[in-house]
Backbone as a printed PyTorch tensor [residue, N CA C, xyz], in Angstrom:
tensor([[[ 11.8370,  -2.8870,  -5.1610],
         [ 10.6180,  -3.3490,  -4.5310],
         [  9.4380,  -2.5690,  -5.1110]],

        [[  8.3820,  -3.2920,  -5.4050],
         [  7.1550,  -2.6910,  -5.9050],
         [  6.1690,  -2.5700,  -4.7520]],

        [[  5.6690,  -1.3520,  -4.5310],
         [  4.7820,  -1.0770,  -3.4050],
         [  3.4700,  -0.5050,  -3.9200]],

        [[  2.3710,  -1.1170,  -3.4930],
         [  1.0510,  -0.5980,  -3.8220],
         [  0.5900,   0.2790,  -2.6620]],

        [[ -0.0060,   1.4180,  -2.9890],
         [ -0.5660,   2.2960,  -1.9650],
         [ -2.0420,   2.5110,  -2.2700]],

        [[ -2.8190,   2.6210,  -1.2110],
         [ -4.2480,   2.8670,  -1.3690],
         [ -4.8050,   3.4850,  -0.1080]],

        [[ -5.9070,   4.2160,  -0.2820],
         [ -6.5440,   4.8510,   0.8760],
         [ -7.9860,   5.1870,   0.5510]],

        [[ -8.7450,   5.4180,   1.6060],
         [-10.0430,   6.0470,   1.4320],
         [ -9.8210,   7.5560,   1.4960]],

        [[-10.9020,   8.3150,   1.4970],
         [-10.7990,   9.7810,   1.5100],
         [-10.1030,  10.3090,   2.7720]],

        [[-10.3130,   9.6430,   3.9070],
         [ -9.7140,  10.0960,   5.1640],
         [ -8.2110,   9.8580,   5.2040]],

        [[ -7.7240,   8.9510,   4.3840],
         [ -6.2980,   8.6540,   4.3580],
         [ -5.5620,   9.2630,   3.1810]],

        [[ -6.2770,  10.0030,   2.3380],
         [ -5.6930,  10.5160,   1.0940],
         [ -4.4320,  11.3430,   1.3170]],

        [[ -4.4450,  12.2540,   2.2670],
         [ -3.2840,  13.1340,   2.4730],
         [ -2.0470,  12.3240,   2.8640]],

        [[ -2.1920,  11.3950,   3.7940],
         [ -1.0460,  10.5790,   4.2200],
         [ -0.6150,   9.6440,   3.0950]],

        [[ -1.5800,   9.0580,   2.3790],
         [ -1.2250,   8.1820,   1.2560],
         [ -0.3940,   8.9460,   0.2290]],

        [[ -0.7670,  10.1670,  -0.0660],
         [ -0.0420,  10.9850,  -1.0450],
         [  1.3840,  11.2460,  -0.5750]],

        [[  1.5520,  11.5420,   0.6990],
         [  2.8830,  11.7680,   1.2680],
         [  3.7280,  10.5070,   1.1620]],

        [[  3.1290,   9.3690,   1.5150],
         [  3.8420,   8.0900,   1.4490],
         [  4.2180,   7.7620,   0.0090]],

        [[  3.2760,   7.9400,  -0.9200],
         [  3.5550,   7.6520,  -2.3370],
         [  4.7230,   8.4920,  -2.8370]],

        [[  4.6970,   9.7740,  -2.5620],
         [  5.7630,  10.6600,  -3.0270],
         [  7.1010,  10.3060,  -2.3890]],

        [[  7.0920,   9.9410,  -1.1150],
         [  8.3290,   9.5430,  -0.4430],
         [  8.8890,   8.2720,  -1.0830]],

        [[  8.0200,   7.2960,  -1.3370],
         [  8.4650,   6.0450,  -1.9610],
         [  9.0870,   6.3010,  -3.3330]],

        [[  8.4230,   7.0990,  -4.1460],
         [  8.9310,   7.4070,  -5.4840],
         [ 10.2820,   8.1270,  -5.3930]],

        [[ 10.3730,   9.1060,  -4.4960],
         [ 11.6160,   9.8670,  -4.3340],
         [ 12.7720,   8.9900,  -3.8720]],

        [[ 12.4430,   7.8690,  -3.2380],
         [ 13.4810,   6.9680,  -2.7380],
         [ 13.6580,   5.7290,  -3.6040]],

        [[ 13.1790,   5.8010,  -4.8450],
         [ 13.4770,   4.7770,  -5.8300],
         [ 12.5660,   3.5620,  -5.8540]],

        [[ 11.4550,   3.6090,  -5.1570],
         [ 10.5250,   2.4820,  -5.1730],
         [  9.5520,   2.6230,  -6.3360]],

        [[  9.1920,   1.4970,  -6.9130],
         [  8.1490,   1.4640,  -7.9420],
         [  6.8120,   1.4410,  -7.2070]],

        [[  5.9160,   2.3520,  -7.5570],
         [  4.6710,   2.5100,  -6.8090],
         [  3.4680,   2.3730,  -7.7260]],

        [[  2.5000,   1.5840,  -7.2760],
         [  1.1910,   1.5070,  -7.9160],
         [  0.1920,   2.1340,  -6.9580]],

        [[ -0.4990,   3.1550,  -7.3990],
         [ -1.5000,   3.8620,  -6.5830],
         [ -2.8820,   3.4280,  -7.0340]],

        [[ -3.6000,   2.7020,  -6.1580],
         [ -4.9260,   2.1870,  -6.5040],
         [ -6.0520,   3.1070,  -6.0420]],

        [[ -5.7080,   4.3180,  -5.6000],
         [ -6.7320,   5.2930,  -5.2230],
         [ -6.9750,   5.2860,  -3.7250]],

        [[ -7.8390,   6.1060,  -3.3460],
         [ -8.6470,   7.0820,  -4.0120],
         [ -7.7790,   8.2890,  -4.3520]],

        [[ -8.3190,   9.1350,  -5.2280],
         [ -7.5440,  10.2920,  -5.6750],
         [ -8.2230,  11.6190,  -5.3640]],

        [[ -9.3540,  11.5740,  -4.6680],
         [-10.0810,  12.7990,  -4.2990],
         [-10.5530,  12.6730,  -2.8520]],

        [[-11.0650,  13.7630,  -2.3230],
         [-11.5990,  13.7530,  -0.9610],
         [-13.0910,  13.3960,  -0.9350]],

        [[-13.6280,  13.0190,  -2.0760],
         [-15.0210,  12.5490,  -2.1390],
         [-15.1450,  11.2950,  -1.2590]],

        [[-16.1350,  11.2320,  -0.3630],
         [-16.2570,  10.0590,   0.5110],
         [-16.3850,   8.7420,  -0.2580]],

        [[-15.5770,   7.7700,   0.1540],
         [-15.5630,   6.4230,  -0.4320],
         [-15.4820,   5.4130,   0.7140]],

        [[-15.5900,   4.1430,   0.3910],
         [-15.5950,   3.0850,   1.3940],
         [-14.2400,   2.3910,   1.4710]],

        [[-13.6470,   2.3780,   2.6620],
         [-12.3090,   1.8000,   2.8490],
         [-12.1800,   0.3440,   2.4090]],

        [[-13.2180,  -0.5170,   2.5290],
         [-13.0090,  -1.9030,   2.0870],
         [-12.6480,  -2.0250,   0.6070]],

        [[-13.1310,  -1.0980,  -0.2080],
         [-12.8120,  -1.1390,  -1.6370],
         [-11.3140,  -0.9600,  -1.8770]],

        [[-10.6700,  -0.1050,  -1.0900],
         [ -9.2510,   0.1780,  -1.2680],
         [ -8.3870,  -0.8630,  -0.5650]],

        [[ -8.8850,  -1.4110,   0.5360],
         [ -8.1960,  -2.5290,   1.1760],
         [ -8.1570,  -3.7100,   0.2120]],

        [[ -9.2550,  -3.9300,  -0.4740],
         [ -9.3370,  -5.0060,  -1.4600],
         [ -8.3590,  -4.7780,  -2.6060]],

        [[ -8.3110,  -3.5690,  -3.1200],
         [ -7.4230,  -3.2610,  -4.2480],
         [ -5.9540,  -3.4410,  -3.8660]],

        [[ -5.5760,  -3.0260,  -2.6620],
         [ -4.2000,  -3.1920,  -2.2060],
         [ -3.8810,  -4.6720,  -2.0340]],

        [[ -4.7740,  -5.4080,  -1.3880],
         [ -4.5570,  -6.8470,  -1.1760],
         [ -4.4230,  -7.5800,  -2.5000]],

        [[ -5.2860,  -7.2860,  -3.4460],
         [ -5.2500,  -7.9720,  -4.7360],
         [ -3.9660,  -7.6780,  -5.4990]],

        [[ -3.4410,  -6.4700,  -5.3990],
         [ -2.1850,  -6.1410,  -6.0860],
         [ -1.0340,  -6.9940,  -5.5480]],

        [[ -1.0680,  -7.3080,  -4.2660],
         [ -0.0330,  -8.1670,  -3.6760],
         [ -0.2920,  -9.6200,  -4.0510]],

        [[ -1.5120, -10.0730,  -3.8980],
         [ -1.8310, -11.4770,  -4.1700],
         [ -1.6810, -11.8230,  -5.6480]],

        [[ -1.9200, -10.8470,  -6.5310],
         [ -1.7420, -11.0610,  -7.9720],
         [ -0.2720, -11.0270,  -8.3860]],

        [[  0.6080, -10.6210,  -7.4690],
         [  2.0310, -10.5620,  -7.7680],
         [  2.4830,  -9.2820,  -8.4450]],

        [[  1.5880,  -8.3120,  -8.5830],
         [  1.9820,  -7.0380,  -9.1920],
         [  2.8820,  -6.2270,  -8.2670]],

        [[  2.6830,  -6.3990,  -6.9670],
         [  3.4530,  -5.6460,  -5.9750],
         [  3.9340,  -6.5770,  -4.8780]],

        [[  5.0240,  -6.1690,  -4.2300],
         [  5.6240,  -6.9670,  -3.1690],
         [  5.0230,  -6.6570,  -1.8040]],

        [[  4.7430,  -5.3850,  -1.5770],
         [  4.1830,  -4.9310,  -0.2960],
         [  3.2000,  -3.8050,  -0.5590]],

        [[  2.4510,  -3.4680,   0.5000],
         [  1.4720,  -2.4080,   0.3650],
         [  1.4230,  -1.4970,   1.5680]],

        [[  0.9680,  -0.2750,   1.3200],
         [  0.6800,   0.6780,   2.3850],
         [ -0.7610,   1.1070,   2.1780]],

        [[ -1.5510,   0.9800,   3.2310],
         [ -2.9830,   1.2140,   3.1840],
         [ -3.3340,   2.2120,   4.2770]],

        [[ -4.1600,   3.2170,   3.9430],
         [ -4.4740,   4.2630,   4.9050],
         [ -5.9770,   4.5300,   4.9230]],

        [[ -6.5480,   4.5600,   6.1180],
         [ -7.9110,   5.0780,   6.3020],
         [ -7.8510,   6.0140,   7.5040]],

        [[ -8.9690,   6.4960,   7.9720],
         [ -8.9550,   7.4730,   9.0610],
         [ -8.2150,   7.0030,  10.2970]],

        [[ -8.6240,   5.8760,  10.8500],
         [ -7.9680,   5.3310,  12.0430],
         [ -6.9750,   4.2350,  11.7010]],

        [[ -7.1560,   3.6030,  10.5530],
         [ -6.3670,   2.4450,  10.1700],
         [ -7.0220,   1.1330,  10.5790]],

        [[ -7.9580,   1.1810,  11.4960],
         [ -8.5740,  -0.0330,  12.0190],
         [ -9.4280,  -0.7300,  10.9650]],

        [[-10.3460,  -0.0080,  10.3540],
         [-11.2310,  -0.6210,   9.3660],
         [-10.4760,  -1.1960,   8.1880]],

        [[ -9.5040,  -0.4600,   7.6820],
         [ -8.7220,  -0.9350,   6.5420],
         [ -7.9280,  -2.1800,   6.9170]],

        [[ -7.4080,  -2.2240,   8.1300],
         [ -6.6680,  -3.3890,   8.5940],
         [ -7.5710,  -4.6110,   8.6800]],

        [[ -8.7520,  -4.4360,   9.2520],
         [ -9.7080,  -5.5440,   9.3620],
         [-10.0620,  -6.0630,   7.9680]],

        [[-10.3680,  -5.1600,   7.0540],
         [-10.7790,  -5.5600,   5.7040],
         [ -9.6530,  -6.2810,   4.9620]],

        [[ -8.4460,  -5.7380,   5.0050],
         [ -7.3270,  -6.3480,   4.2760],
         [ -7.0220,  -7.7510,   4.7950]],

        [[ -7.1470,  -7.9460,   6.0970],
         [ -6.8300,  -9.2410,   6.6840],
         [ -7.8700, -10.3200,   6.3890]],

        [[ -8.9200,  -9.9910,   5.6950],
         [ -9.8920, -11.0020,   5.2750],
         [ -9.3620, -11.8320,   4.1080]],

        [[ -8.3190, -11.3480,   3.4550],
         [ -7.7440, -12.0500,   2.3020],
         [ -6.6990, -13.0540,   2.7610]],

        [[ -6.8350, -14.2890,   2.3070],
         [ -5.8510, -15.3280,   2.5960],
         [ -4.5140, -14.9060,   1.9810]],

        [[ -3.4800, -14.9340,   2.7880],
         [ -2.1520, -14.5490,   2.3180],
         [ -1.7800, -13.1220,   2.6410]],

        [[ -2.7230, -12.3660,   3.1670],
         [ -2.4270, -10.9870,   3.5540],
         [ -2.2030, -10.9360,   5.0530]],

        [[ -1.1400, -10.2460,   5.4190],
         [ -0.8220, -10.0050,   6.8170],
         [ -0.6380,  -8.5000,   6.9670]],

        [[ -1.7370,  -7.8300,   7.2780],
         [ -1.7510,  -6.3730,   7.3990],
         [ -1.6590,  -5.9890,   8.8660]],

        [[ -0.7940,  -5.0430,   9.1590],
         [ -0.6300,  -4.5870,  10.5260],
         [ -0.7720,  -3.0870,  10.6380]],

        [[ -1.6000,  -2.6660,  11.5810],
         [ -1.7800,  -1.2470,  11.8790],
         [ -0.6360,  -0.8250,  12.7900]],

        [[  0.1640,   0.1330,  12.3460],
         [  1.3360,   0.5580,  13.1120],
         [  1.3440,   2.0660,  13.3000]],

        [[  1.6750,   2.4620,  14.5210],
         [  1.8500,   3.8740,  14.8330],
         [  3.2230,   4.1330,  15.4490]],

        [[  4.0900,   3.1050,  15.4420],
         [  5.4510,   3.2550,  15.9450],
         [  6.3940,   2.4670,  15.0390]],

        [[  7.6350,   2.9030,  14.9500],
         [  8.5770,   2.2790,  14.0180],
         [  8.9610,   0.8660,  14.4260]],

        [[  8.9990,   0.5810,  15.7210],
         [  9.3290,  -0.7870,  16.1450],
         [  8.3320,  -1.7800,  15.5560]],

        [[  7.0540,  -1.4950,  15.6860],
         [  6.0320,  -2.4050,  15.1480],
         [  6.1140,  -2.4930,  13.6350]],

        [[  6.4450,  -1.3910,  12.9720],
         [  6.5010,  -1.3820,  11.5060],
         [  7.6020,  -2.2960,  10.9730]],

        [[  8.7520,  -2.3320,  11.6340],
         [  9.8010,  -3.2450,  11.1520],
         [  9.6690,  -4.6290,  11.7710]],

        [[  9.2820,  -4.7140,  13.0310],
         [  9.1560,  -6.0120,  13.6870],
         [  8.0350,  -6.8370,  13.0670]],

        [[  6.9840,  -6.1850,  12.5960],
         [  5.8970,  -6.9040,  11.9360],
         [  6.3610,  -7.6340,  10.6920]],

        [[  7.3280,  -7.0740,   9.9990],
         [  7.9210,  -7.7420,   8.8350],
         [  8.9190,  -8.8000,   9.2950]],

        [[  9.8190,  -8.4230,  10.1960],
         [ 10.9000,  -9.3170,  10.6200],
         [ 10.3840, -10.6010,  11.2720]],

        [[  9.3480, -10.4940,  12.0920],
         [  8.8470, -11.6500,  12.8370],
         [  7.6010, -12.2790,  12.2270]],

        [[  6.7330, -11.4600,  11.6280],
         [  5.4160, -11.9360,  11.1960],
         [  5.2170, -11.9120,   9.6840]],

        [[  6.2370, -11.5110,   8.9560],
         [  6.1750, -11.4340,   7.4930],
         [  5.0090, -10.5720,   7.0210]],

        [[  4.7690,  -9.4650,   7.7260],
         [  3.7080,  -8.5220,   7.3870],
         [  3.9320,  -8.0070,   5.9670]],

        [[  2.8740,  -7.9920,   5.1550],
         [  3.0380,  -7.4960,   3.7880],
         [  2.2400,  -6.2310,   3.4940]],

        [[  1.4180,  -5.7820,   4.4340],
         [  0.7420,  -4.4890,   4.2890],
         [  0.9040,  -3.7060,   5.5810]],

        [[  1.4250,  -2.5000,   5.4440],
         [  1.4930,  -1.5410,   6.5400],
         [  0.2120,  -0.7190,   6.4910]],

        [[ -0.5160,  -0.6780,   7.5900],
         [ -1.7420,   0.1140,   7.6530],
         [ -1.4910,   1.3070,   8.5670]],

        [[ -1.9180,   2.4760,   8.0990],
         [ -1.7170,   3.7210,   8.8340],
         [ -3.0520,   4.4190,   9.0760]],

        [[ -3.1250,   5.1250,  10.1780],
         [ -4.2950,   5.9450,  10.4820],
         [ -4.0450,   7.3680,  10.0350]],

        [[ -4.7020,   7.7720,   8.9670],
         [ -4.4880,   9.1060,   8.4100],
         [ -4.8940,  10.2390,   9.3310]],

        [[ -5.8110,   9.9670,  10.2580],
         [ -6.2430,  10.9760,  11.2280],
         [ -5.5230,  10.8140,  12.5680]],

        [[ -4.5560,   9.9000,  12.6060],
         [ -3.8690,   9.5820,  13.8510],
         [ -2.4100,  10.0250,  13.8240]],

        [[ -1.7550,   9.8700,  12.6810],
         [ -0.3310,  10.1920,  12.5860],
         [ -0.1130,  11.3890,  11.6660]],

        [[  1.0580,  11.9670,  11.7690],
         [  1.4250,  13.0930,  10.9210],
         [  2.3470,  12.6760,   9.7900]],

        [[  2.7490,  13.6660,   9.0150],
         [  3.5680,  13.4280,   7.8210],
         [  4.9130,  12.7950,   8.1340]],

        [[  5.6250,  13.3440,   9.0990],
         [  6.9690,  12.8360,   9.4020],
         [  6.8990,  11.3920,   9.8810]],

        [[  5.9580,  11.0840,  10.7520],
         [  5.8370,   9.7200,  11.2500],
         [  5.4270,   8.7670,  10.1310]],

        [[  4.5820,   9.2110,   9.2200],
         [  4.1930,   8.3620,   8.0860],
         [  5.4120,   7.9620,   7.2680]],

        [[  6.3190,   8.8980,   7.0330],
         [  7.5350,   8.5850,   6.2940],
         [  8.4340,   7.6250,   7.0810]],

        [[  8.5800,   7.8730,   8.3760],
         [  9.4210,   7.0140,   9.2170],
         [  8.8750,   5.5900,   9.2730]],

        [[  7.5720,   5.4540,   9.4000],
         [  6.9520,   4.1260,   9.4510],
         [  7.1310,   3.4020,   8.1250]],

        [[  6.9660,   4.1220,   7.0380],
         [  7.1340,   3.5300,   5.7150],
         [  8.5710,   3.0700,   5.5160]],

        [[  9.5270,   3.8790,   5.9190],
         [ 10.9350,   3.4980,   5.8230],
         [ 11.2100,   2.2260,   6.6320]],

        [[ 10.7320,   2.1820,   7.8560],
         [ 10.9360,   0.9990,   8.6990],
         [ 10.3180,  -0.2360,   8.0590]],

        [[  9.1610,  -0.0870,   7.4590],
         [  8.4480,  -1.2000,   6.8270],
         [  9.1480,  -1.7010,   5.5680]],

        [[  9.4810,  -0.8150,   4.6610],
         [ 10.0380,  -1.2650,   3.3740],
         [ 11.4780,  -1.7490,   3.4680]],

        [[ 12.2030,  -1.3380,   4.4950],
         [ 13.5850,  -1.7850,   4.6170],
         [ 13.7260,  -3.0440,   5.4720]],

        [[ 12.6670,  -3.4430,   6.1370],
         [ 12.7110,  -4.6420,   6.9830],
         [ 12.5870,  -5.8980,   6.1280]],

        [[ 13.1620,  -6.9890,   6.6190],
         [ 13.0990,  -8.2890,   5.9470],
         [ 12.7080,  -9.3530,   6.9670]],

        [[ 11.9200, -10.3170,   6.5230],
         [ 11.5630, -11.4500,   7.3710],
         [ 12.8420, -12.1760,   7.7470]],

        [[ 13.0220, -12.4770,   9.0360],
         [ 14.2860, -13.0670,   9.4920],
         [ 14.4500, -14.5220,   9.0790]],

        [[ 13.3550, -15.2380,   8.9480],
         [ 13.4460, -16.6530,   8.6260],
         [ 13.8920, -17.5070,   9.7960]],

        [[ 14.0030, -16.9060,  10.9870],
         [ 14.3880, -17.6810,  12.1660],
         [ 13.3360, -18.7610,  12.4250]],

        [[ 13.7870, -19.8940,  12.9410],
         [ 12.9130, -21.0500,  13.1370],
         [ 11.6550, -20.7020,  13.9270]],

        [[ 11.7990, -19.9360,  14.9920],
         [ 10.6260, -19.6120,  15.8130],
         [  9.6130, -18.7800,  15.0440]],

        [[ 10.0880, -17.9030,  14.1610],
         [  9.1760, -17.0770,  13.3750],
         [  8.5300, -17.8930,  12.2580]],

        [[  9.3000, -18.7610,  11.6510],
         [  8.7550, -19.6510,  10.6120],
         [  7.6820, -20.5550,  11.2250]],

        [[  7.9670, -21.0920,  12.4110],
         [  7.0010, -21.9600,  13.0920],
         [  5.7030, -21.2100,  13.3950]],

        [[  5.8270, -20.0030,  13.9040],
         [  4.6380, -19.2120,  14.2560],
         [  3.8590, -18.8010,  13.0050]],

        [[  4.5740, -18.4300,  11.9630],
         [  3.9020, -18.0600,  10.7170],
         [  3.1620, -19.2620,  10.1320]],

        [[  3.7410, -20.4460,  10.2330],
         [  3.0660, -21.6600,   9.7590],
         [  1.7560, -21.8720,  10.5120]],

        [[  1.7360, -21.5570,  11.7760],
         [  0.5070, -21.6770,  12.5610],
         [ -0.5350, -20.6570,  12.1130]],

        [[ -0.0920, -19.4680,  11.7810],
         [ -1.0130, -18.4570,  11.2600],
         [ -1.5960, -18.9170,   9.9320]],

        [[ -0.7460, -19.4250,   9.0560],
         [ -1.2000, -19.9210,   7.7580],
         [ -2.1660, -21.1030,   7.9250]],

        [[ -1.9350, -21.9340,   8.9320],
         [ -2.8460, -23.0480,   9.2130],
         [ -4.2170, -22.5350,   9.6460]],

        [[ -4.2440, -21.4450,  10.3650],
         [ -5.5270, -20.8290,  10.7370],
         [ -6.3000, -20.4110,   9.4990]],

        [[ -5.6060, -19.8400,   8.5190],
         [ -6.2640, -19.4620,   7.2560],
         [ -6.8420, -20.6760,   6.5540]],

        [[ -6.0760, -21.7370,   6.5210],
         [ -6.5210, -22.9560,   5.8420],
         [ -7.7210, -23.5840,   6.5340]],

        [[ -7.7890, -23.4550,   7.8530],
         [ -8.8840, -24.0340,   8.6260],
         [-10.2140, -23.3580,   8.3300]],

        [[-10.1350, -22.1570,   7.8580],
         [-11.3610, -21.4090,   7.5530],
         [-11.8530, -21.8240,   6.1920]]])
């Protein structure tokens, strides 16, 4: 699985931990930045993560900003992106299994290192179930995108 990671300055520490964990566990990782603590704007990195998935370069993404809220809002502006802000492992795997979530969003100022790794593990190992009820609901979500 190819995973793109990105963050603003507030998410840099957690993004680095997630990137290193992914690499150590055999995942191919594309890091779209940021790479310093110099203040930057989270929408730029949400865009870079979303585009890496939509362009087919990566299968899933992990995106981090201070709270995770702004990055989640920005990433979800892209048609075909289903980004979910998660602070618990149930949501991290259930978002994939039921909602076909393709970007895990984390709050770098909200969670710690161990939880970041646990959430990433839950996210990357989960698979969309394909159950009829989930397919039906996802089709409705996709129809909302088309209506816009």
